MARMARMAR-509503 format. One record per atom (N, C-alpha, C): z, x, y. Coordinates in steps of 0.1 Angstrom, whole numbers. Atoms other than C-alpha are relative to their C-alpha. Example, Ala and Ser with C-alpha at 12.3 -4.5 7.8 and 13.67 -1.06 7.14 Angstrom:
<rs>
+-------+-------+-------+
!    c3 !    c1 !    c2 !
+-------+-------+-------+
!     0 !     9 !   -12 !
!    78 !   123 !   -45 !
!     0 !     9 !    12 !
!     0 !    -9 !   -11 !
!    71 !   137 !   -11 !
!     8 !    -8 !    11 !
+-------+-------+-------+
</rs>
This chain:
<rs>
+-------+-------+-------+
!    c3 !    c1 !    c2 !
+-------+-------+-------+
!     8 !     6 !    11 !
!   196 !   181 !    41 !
!    -2 !    11 !    -9 !
!     3 !   -12 !     8 !
!   199 !   205 !    10 !
!   -12 !     2 !    -6 !
!    15 !    -2 !     6 !
!   166 !   197 !    -7 !
!    -8 !   -14 !     5 !
!     7 !    11 !    -6 !
!   144 !   176 !    16 !
!   -10 !    -7 !    -8 !
!    13 !     4 !     9 !
!   117 !   174 !   -10 !
!     1 !     2 !   -14 !
!    -2 !    -3 !    13 !
!   132 !   173 !   -43 !
!    -8 !    -1 !   -12 !
!     9 !     0 !    10 !
!   104 !   161 !   -64 !
!   -12 !     9 !     2 !
!    12 !    -9 !    -2 !
!    81 !   187 !   -49 !
!     2 !    15 !    -7 !
!    -3 !   -13 !     8 !
!    74 !   220 !   -71 !
!     2 !     9 !    12 !
!    -2 !   -11 !   -11 !
!    83 !   252 !   -53 !
!   -14 !     7 !     0 !
!    13 !    -7 !    -2 !
!    48 !   260 !   -43 !
!    -3 !     3 !    16 !
!     3 !    -5 !   -13 !
!    31 !   275 !   -11 !
!    -1 !   -13 !     9 !
!     1 !    12 !    -8 !
!    22 !   240 !     1 !
!    13 !    -4 !     5 !
!   -12 !     4 !    -4 !
!    59 !   228 !     0 !
!     6 !     9 !     9 !
!    -4 !    -8 !   -10 !
!    68 !   259 !    19 !
!    -4 !     1 !    13 !
!     7 !     4 !   -13 !
!    43 !   254 !    46 !
!     5 !   -11 !     8 !
!    -5 !    12 !    -8 !
!    55 !   220 !    52 !
!    15 !     4 !     5 !
!   -17 !    -2 !    -3 !
!    93 !   231 !    54 !
!    -1 !    10 !    13 !
!     1 !    -9 !   -10 !
!    82 !   260 !    77 !
!    -5 !    -8 !    13 !
!     7 !     8 !   -11 !
!    60 !   238 !   100 !
!    10 !    -9 !     6 !
!   -12 !     9 !    -6 !
!    90 !   212 !   104 !
!    10 !     9 !     6 !
!   -11 !    -9 !   -10 !
!   114 !   240 !   113 !
!    -5 !     5 !    11 !
!     6 !    -7 !   -14 !
!    90 !   256 !   138 !
!    -1 !   -12 !    10 !
!     2 !    11 !   -11 !
!    83 !   222 !   155 !
!    14 !    -9 !     5 !
!   -12 !     6 !    -2 !
!   120 !   212 !   155 !
!     8 !     8 !     7 !
!    -9 !    -9 !    -6 !
!   136 !   244 !   169 !
!    -3 !     3 !    14 !
!     1 !    -1 !   -14 !
!   138 !   245 !   205 !
!    -4 !    14 !     4 !
!     2 !   -13 !    -4 !
!   137 !   283 !   207 !
!   -14 !     5 !    -6 !
!    12 !    -6 !     7 !
!   103 !   286 !   186 !
!   -10 !    -5 !     9 !
!    11 !     0 !    -7 !
!    71 !   289 !   203 !
!    -9 !   -10 !    -3 !
!     8 !    13 !     2 !
!    58 !   260 !   185 !
!     8 !   -13 !     1 !
!    -7 !    12 !    -3 !
!    85 !   235 !   194 !
!    -8 !   -12 !     5 !
!     5 !    15 !    -4 !
!    74 !   198 !   200 !
!    11 !    -7 !     2 !
!   -11 !     8 !    -2 !
!    96 !   176 !   216 !
!    -1 !   -14 !   -10 !
!     0 !    12 !    10 !
!   106 !   145 !   195 !
!   -11 !    -9 !     5 !
!     9 !    10 !    -4 !
!    86 !   122 !   216 !
!   -15 !     2 !    -3 !
!    14 !    -3 !     3 !
!    55 !   140 !   208 !
!    -3 !     3 !   -16 !
!     0 !    -2 !    15 !
!    61 !   143 !   169 !
!    -6 !   -12 !    -6 !
!     7 !    12 !     5 !
!    36 !   121 !   152 !
!    -7 !     4 !   -15 !
!     8 !    -1 !    13 !
!    22 !   121 !   116 !
!    -5 !   -12 !    -6 !
!     8 !    12 !     7 !
!    -3 !    98 !   100 !
!    -2 !     3 !   -15 !
!     1 !     0 !    15 !
!    -9 !    91 !    63 !
!    -9 !   -13 !    -3 !
!     8 !    10 !     7 !
!   -34 !    71 !    43 !
!     9 !    -4 !   -10 !
!    -7 !     8 !    10 !
!   -20 !    44 !    23 !
!    -4 !     0 !   -14 !
!     6 !     0 !    13 !
!   -41 !    38 !    -8 !
!    -4 !    13 !    -6 !
!     3 !   -13 !     5 !
!   -43 !    68 !   -30 !
!    12 !    11 !     3 !
!    -9 !   -10 !    -5 !
!   -17 !    87 !   -10 !
!    15 !    -4 !     0 !
!   -17 !     7 !     2 !
!    16 !    65 !   -10 !
!    -1 !    -8 !   -12 !
!    -2 !     9 !    13 !
!     7 !    41 !   -38 !
!   -14 !     0 !    -6 !
!    14 !    -1 !     7 !
!   -20 !    38 !   -65 !
!   -10 !    -7 !     4 !
!    13 !     8 !    -3 !
!   -54 !    28 !   -60 !
!    -9 !    -2 !   -12 !
!     8 !     1 !    13 !
!   -68 !    29 !   -95 !
!     7 !    -9 !   -10 !
!    15 !     0 !    -1 !
!   -84 !    12 !  -110 !
!    -5 !    -6 !    13 !
!     5 !     6 !   -14 !
!   -85 !    -9 !   -78 !
!    13 !    -1 !    10 !
!   -11 !    -1 !    -9 !
!   -61 !   -12 !   -48 !
!     8 !   -11 !    -3 !
!    -9 !    11 !     2 !
!   -30 !   -31 !   -48 !
!    -2 !   -12 !     5 !
!     5 !    13 !    -5 !
!   -42 !   -57 !   -26 !
!   -10 !    -8 !    -7 !
!    10 !     6 !     7 !
!   -70 !   -65 !   -48 !
!     7 !    -6 !   -12 !
!    -6 !     8 !    10 !
!   -46 !   -73 !   -77 !
!     7 !   -11 !     6 !
!    -7 !    12 !    -6 !
!   -26 !   -95 !   -53 !
!   -10 !   -12 !     1 !
!    10 !    10 !    -2 !
!   -59 !  -113 !   -44 !
!    -3 !    -7 !   -13 !
!     2 !     7 !    12 !
!   -66 !  -119 !   -80 !
!     9 !    -9 !    -7 !
!   -11 !     8 !     5 !
!   -33 !  -132 !   -89 !
!     3 !   -12 !     9 !
!    -1 !    11 !    -8 !
!   -33 !  -155 !   -59 !
!   -11 !   -11 !    -1 !
!     9 !    11 !     3 !
!   -66 !  -170 !   -67 !
!     2 !    -7 !   -11 !
!    -3 !     7 !    11 !
!   -56 !  -177 !  -101 !
!    12 !   -10 !     1 !
!   -12 !     9 !    -3 !
!   -23 !  -192 !   -89 !
!    -7 !   -12 !     8 !
!     6 !    13 !    -7 !
!   -44 !  -214 !   -64 !
!    -8 !    -9 !   -10 !
!     9 !     6 !    10 !
!   -68 !  -224 !   -92 !
!     9 !    -8 !   -10 !
!   -13 !     8 !     8 !
!   -36 !  -235 !  -113 !
!     3 !   -12 !     7 !
!    -3 !    12 !    -8 !
!   -26 !  -258 !   -85 !
!   -12 !    -8 !     4 !
!    14 !     8 !    -2 !
!   -63 !  -270 !   -78 !
!   -10 !     3 !    -9 !
!    10 !    -2 !     9 !
!   -81 !  -270 !  -110 !
!   -15 !     0 !     4 !
!    15 !     0 !    -3 !
!  -115 !  -279 !   -92 !
!    -3 !    14 !     6 !
!     3 !   -15 !    -8 !
!  -113 !  -243 !   -74 !
!    -6 !     7 !   -12 !
!     3 !    -9 !    13 !
!  -117 !  -229 !  -110 !
!   -15 !    -2 !    -5 !
!    16 !     4 !     4 !
!  -153 !  -245 !  -114 !
!    -8 !     6 !     9 !
!    10 !    -2 !   -13 !
!  -165 !  -232 !   -81 !
!     0 !    16 !     1 !
!     2 !   -15 !    -2 !
!  -179 !  -195 !   -74 !
!     4 !     3 !    15 !
!    -2 !   -12 !     9 !
!  -167 !  -172 !   -65 !
!    14 !     1 !    -6 !
!   -10 !     1 !     7 !
!  -135 !  -184 !   -77 !
!     2 !     1 !   -13 !
!     2 !     2 !    14 !
!  -146 !  -192 !  -111 !
!     0 !    15 !    -7 !
!     2 !   -14 !     7 !
!  -155 !  -155 !  -118 !
!    15 !     8 !     1 !
!   -14 !    -8 !    -2 !
!  -120 !  -143 !  -108 !
!    10 !    -8 !   -11 !
!   -10 !    10 !    10 !
!  -102 !  -172 !  -130 !
!    -5 !     5 !   -15 !
!     5 !    -5 !    11 !
!  -126 !  -163 !  -159 !
!     0 !    14 !    -3 !
!     0 !   -14 !     0 !
!  -123 !  -126 !  -154 !
!   -13 !     4 !    -4 !
!    16 !    -3 !     3 !
!  -162 !  -124 !  -155 !
!    -5 !    12 !     9 !
!     2 !   -12 !    -6 !
!  -167 !   -89 !  -146 !
!   -15 !     0 !     3 !
!    13 !    -1 !    -2 !
!  -205 !   -92 !  -147 !
!    -5 !    -8 !    13 !
!     4 !     6 !   -12 !
!  -207 !  -119 !  -121 !
!     7 !     5 !    12 !
!   -10 !    -8 !   -12 !
!  -178 !  -102 !   -99 !
!   -10 !     9 !     5 !
!     9 !   -11 !    -6 !
!  -203 !   -72 !   -98 !
!   -10 !    -4 !     6 !
!    11 !     5 !    -9 !
!  -229 !   -92 !   -83 !
!     3 !    -7 !    15 !
!    -6 !     7 !   -14 !
!  -207 !  -104 !   -53 !
!    -2 !    11 !     9 !
!     3 !    -7 !   -15 !
!  -217 !   -93 !   -18 !
!    12 !    -2 !     9 !
!   -10 !     3 !   -12 !
!  -196 !   -94 !    14 !
!     1 !   -14 !     0 !
!    -1 !    16 !    -2 !
!  -200 !  -133 !    17 !
!    10 !    -3 !   -11 !
!    -9 !     6 !    11 !
!  -182 !  -139 !   -17 !
!    15 !     7 !     2 !
!   -14 !    -7 !    -2 !
!  -154 !  -111 !   -11 !
!     7 !    -7 !    11 !
!    -7 !     5 !   -12 !
!  -147 !  -125 !    24 !
!     6 !   -15 !    -4 !
!    -6 !    12 !     4 !
!  -143 !  -161 !     7 !
!    10 !     1 !    -7 !
!   -11 !    -1 !     6 !
!  -120 !  -148 !   -17 !
!    11 !     6 !     8 !
!   -12 !    -5 !    -8 !
!   -99 !  -126 !     8 !
!     4 !   -12 !     8 !
!    -6 !    10 !   -11 !
!   -97 !  -153 !    34 !
!     6 !   -13 !    -8 !
!    -8 !    10 !     6 !
!   -89 !  -180 !     9 !
!    15 !     3 !    -6 !
!   -12 !    -2 !     5 !
!   -62 !  -162 !    -6 !
!    11 !     6 !     9 !
!    -8 !    -7 !   -10 !
!   -48 !  -146 !    25 !
!     2 !    -6 !    13 !
!    -2 !     7 !   -13 !
!   -49 !  -172 !    52 !
!     2 !   -15 !    -1 !
!    -1 !    13 !     0 !
!   -46 !  -208 !    59 !
!    16 !    -3 !    -1 !
!   -16 !     4 !     0 !
!    -6 !  -207 !    61 !
!     7 !     9 !    11 !
!    -9 !    -8 !    -8 !
!    21 !  -192 !    85 !
!     0 !    13 !    -5 !
!    -4 !   -14 !     4 !
!    25 !  -155 !    85 !
!    13 !     3 !    -8 !
!   -14 !     0 !     6 !
!    60 !  -160 !    74 !
!    -1 !    -4 !   -16 !
!     1 !     4 !    13 !
!    48 !  -178 !    43 !
!    -8 !    11 !    -9 !
!     9 !   -11 !     5 !
!    21 !  -151 !    35 !
!     9 !    10 !    -5 !
!    -9 !   -13 !     3 !
!    47 !  -123 !    38 !
!    10 !    -3 !   -13 !
!    -7 !     3 !    14 !
!    69 !  -143 !    13 !
!    -8 !     1 !   -12 !
!     7 !    -1 !    12 !
!    43 !  -146 !   -11 !
!    -5 !    15 !    -6 !
!     2 !   -13 !     3 !
!    33 !  -111 !    -9 !
!    12 !     6 !    -5 !
!   -12 !    -6 !     3 !
!    69 !   -99 !   -12 !
!     4 !    -7 !   -15 !
!    -4 !     4 !    14 !
!    76 !  -123 !   -42 !
!   -11 !     7 !   -10 !
!     9 !    -3 !     9 !
!    44 !  -112 !   -58 !
!     5 !    17 !    -5 !
!    -1 !   -15 !     1 !
!    52 !   -74 !   -52 !
!    15 !     3 !    -7 !
!   -12 !    -1 !     7 !
!    87 !   -80 !   -68 !
!    -1 !     0 !   -14 !
!     0 !     3 !    15 !
!    74 !   -90 !  -101 !
!   -12 !     4 !    -7 !
!    12 !    -3 !     7 !
!    39 !   -79 !  -105 !
!    -1 !    13 !    -5 !
!     1 !   -12 !     8 !
!    31 !   -52 !  -130 !
!   -15 !     6 !    -1 !
!    12 !    -8 !     0 !
!     5 !   -25 !  -128 !
!    -6 !    -2 !   -15 !
!     6 !     1 !    15 !
!   -20 !   -31 !  -160 !
!     0 !    13 !    -7 !
!     1 !   -12 !     6 !
!   -24 !     5 !  -166 !
!    15 !     8 !    -3 !
!   -10 !    -6 !     3 !
!    10 !    18 !  -161 !
!    13 !    -8 !    -5 !
!    -8 !     8 !     5 !
!    29 !   -11 !  -173 !
!    15 !     1 !     6 !
!   -12 !    -2 !    -7 !
!    56 !    -9 !  -147 !
!    -3 !   -10 !    14 !
!     2 !     7 !   -13 !
!    62 !   -28 !  -113 !
!    -9 !     7 !    10 !
!     8 !    -5 !   -11 !
!    37 !   -22 !   -85 !
!    10 !     9 !     8 !
!    -7 !    -7 !   -10 !
!    65 !   -13 !   -64 !
!     9 !    13 !    -6 !
!    -5 !   -14 !     5 !
!    76 !    16 !   -87 !
!   -14 !     9 !    -2 !
!    13 !    -9 !     2 !
!    40 !    29 !   -86 !
!    -3 !     7 !    14 !
!     2 !    -7 !   -12 !
!    45 !    49 !   -53 !
!     0 !    14 !    -3 !
!     1 !   -14 !     5 !
!    40 !    86 !   -51 !
!    13 !     5 !     7 !
!   -12 !    -4 !    -4 !
!    76 !    97 !   -47 !
!     0 !    13 !     9 !
!    -1 !   -11 !   -10 !
!    67 !   130 !   -31 !
!    -5 !    -3 !    13 !
!     6 !     5 !   -14 !
!    48 !   113 !    -3 !
!    11 !    -9 !     7 !
!   -10 !     6 !    -5 !
!    78 !    91 !     2 !
!    11 !     8 !     6 !
!   -10 !   -11 !    -4 !
!   101 !   120 !     4 !
!    -4 !     6 !    13 !
!     6 !    -7 !   -13 !
!    78 !   136 !    30 !
!     1 !    -9 !    12 !
!    -1 !    10 !   -11 !
!    77 !   106 !    51 !
!    16 !     0 !     6 !
!   -14 !     2 !    -1 !
!   116 !   104 !    48 !
!     3 !    14 !     9 !
!    -3 !   -13 !    -8 !
!   118 !   141 !    58 !
!    -4 !     3 !    14 !
!     4 !    -1 !   -14 !
!    97 !   139 !    88 !
!     6 !    -9 !     9 !
!   -10 !     9 !    -9 !
!   115 !   109 !   102 !
!    13 !     5 !     3 !
!   -15 !    -5 !    -2 !
!   149 !   125 !    97 !
!    -2 !    12 !    11 !
!     2 !   -11 !   -10 !
!   131 !   153 !   119 !
!    -6 !    -5 !    11 !
!     4 !     7 !   -14 !
!   121 !   131 !   147 !
!   -13 !    -4 !     0 !
!    14 !     4 !     1 !
!    86 !   123 !   136 !
!    -1 !   -15 !     0 !
!     4 !    14 !     1 !
!    71 !    88 !   144 !
!   -11 !     2 !   -11 !
!     9 !     1 !    12 !
!    50 !    81 !   111 !
!    -7 !   -13 !     1 !
!     8 !     8 !     0 !
!    21 !    61 !   109 !
!    -9 !    -2 !   -14 !
!     8 !     3 !    11 !
!     2 !    45 !    79 !
!   -13 !    -5 !     3 !
!    12 !     9 !    -1 !
!   -34 !    39 !    81 !
!    -5 !    -4 !   -12 !
!     5 !     6 !    11 !
!   -51 !    17 !    57 !
!   -12 !    -7 !     2 !
!     9 !    10 !     1 !
!   -80 !    -3 !    48 !
!     4 !   -14 !    -4 !
!    -7 !    14 !     5 !
!   -58 !   -31 !    34 !
!     4 !    -7 !    13 !
!    -4 !     7 !   -12 !
!   -47 !   -58 !    54 !
!    15 !     3 !     5 !
!   -14 !    -6 !    -7 !
!   -17 !   -51 !    79 !
!    10 !    -8 !    -6 !
!   -11 !    12 !     3 !
!     1 !   -85 !    69 !
!     3 !     5 !   -14 !
!    -2 !    -3 !    14 !
!    -2 !   -74 !    33 !
!    10 !    12 !    -1 !
!    -8 !   -13 !    -1 !
!    10 !   -37 !    39 !
!    16 !    -3 !     6 !
!   -11 !     2 !    -9 !
!    37 !   -49 !    63 !
!    10 !    -9 !    -9 !
!    -8 !     8 !    10 !
!    51 !   -74 !    37 !
!     5 !    10 !   -10 !
!    -5 !    -7 !    11 !
!    52 !   -47 !    10 !
!    11 !    11 !     5 !
!    -8 !   -11 !    -4 !
!    68 !   -21 !    31 !
!    15 !    -3 !     2 !
!   -14 !     5 !    -2 !
!    98 !   -44 !    41 !
!     6 !    -6 !   -13 !
!    -3 !     6 !    13 !
!    99 !   -56 !     4 !
!     8 !    12 !    -8 !
!    -6 !   -12 !     6 !
!   108 !   -20 !    -8 !
!    15 !     1 !     3 !
+-------+-------+-------+
</rs>
């Protein structure tokens, strides 16, 4: 691999990463780690993809609620759905855990996992980030994607930790 981290600037951090991977993957090195023991973990939101102004999964939830209300107009007259449909930020700010759970479970459940995965993947293929005016799937941090690929190519098992729903994240990873 000529340049394993092409979008990284030539900085001490980049060199530390390269030196570390070389050390733990070279059998003769005192820091050698067998492939079965090489593990790297990363946070998802804000590390691998954008989380500003809100997490991607919240954008999905909003779009899903609006779609559900279009199919069932009575939903748009009931809280907490009404606040989403009307983009009523003042009411949304008053929501507690109960309302947020209602929105989450209404938009993410009551369907087979395969159907949810297809909904999330379809959304991810066409949904646009409101600030960057580009597809969400293009709003990843390329240096971190390169780092994950570099570590995997050197025998690391990589894990992504997230506060988001695993089914949602899983669907998007396979949509890329």
